[in-house]
C-alpha positions, 0 to 999 in steps of 0.5 A: 936284960939278963941282969934285969931278970937276975936282979929281980929273981935274986932280990925277990922284990923289984923295989930292992933291985940293985942297979950296981950290976948295970953301972957300966951299962948306964954310963956307957953312951952306946947303951943310953937307949937300953939304960933309959928303957930299963929305967923307964920300965922300972919307973912304970912298974913302980907306979903299977904294982899290979903289972909288977906282980903279974910280971914277977909271977911270970918270971917265977913260972918260966924259971921254974919250967926252965929249972925242970928241963934236963939241959938246965940241970946244975945251971944257975938262974943266970946261966939258964937265961939265953937270948933264945929263952927270952921269948918265953917271957911273953909278959916281960916282952910286953912290958918292954914294948909298952915302955917303948910305946910310951917312952920311945927313944925317938919322938919322931923320925924322917924318911926321904923318898928315893923315887916318885911315888903315890901313897893313898888309902885303900879307899882312895880318900887320902892321896899324897904325891911324893917326889924323889927327895921329899922328906916325910916326917913320921910323928912316933909320939903321936902314933903311939898315943893314938886311941884308935890303935892303943885304947886308953893310950896314956895308961901303962898297959902291957896287954896292948902287946899280948896275943895278936896285935890289935894295932896297925903294924906301922903304928908302933915304931919305937925305933922307926922302920925300914932301911937306915943309913949308917 
């Protein structure tokens, strides 16, 4: 992410972003999800210049604030951006989340019931009895494109992820949810 921001700021235009700094990242298998997400974010921003401009403005604004903070005196742009600082880039986080919504790394996931359990809606209109060992298929692609949770779901709209969530907490699962076996 630091290379993403640094490249944008230094080139002053997203279209001119140089991927040479990301070459090791793009060619190493462990980082395939990161490389794919960055590529799809670049693609989505290229198709949506208004979103690109808004993101650029936010980056410039946050960097200006960072430069004015005493602890950043004499630091380069790259040195100012840390993991803690990334949360200050709200629109950038929304762009990444929207990219992951539209192009989730996994199209579906599965979970195995570890015990007998009954799942039902709060009003009881839907009930599912699961036995230990039953496999549940969770269609991430379909959930991320459900207009009930994400209005105009086929449109790249980072606003979905600004402010209080307007979607159910389990309707956005780019990496699944819950415990995993390693």
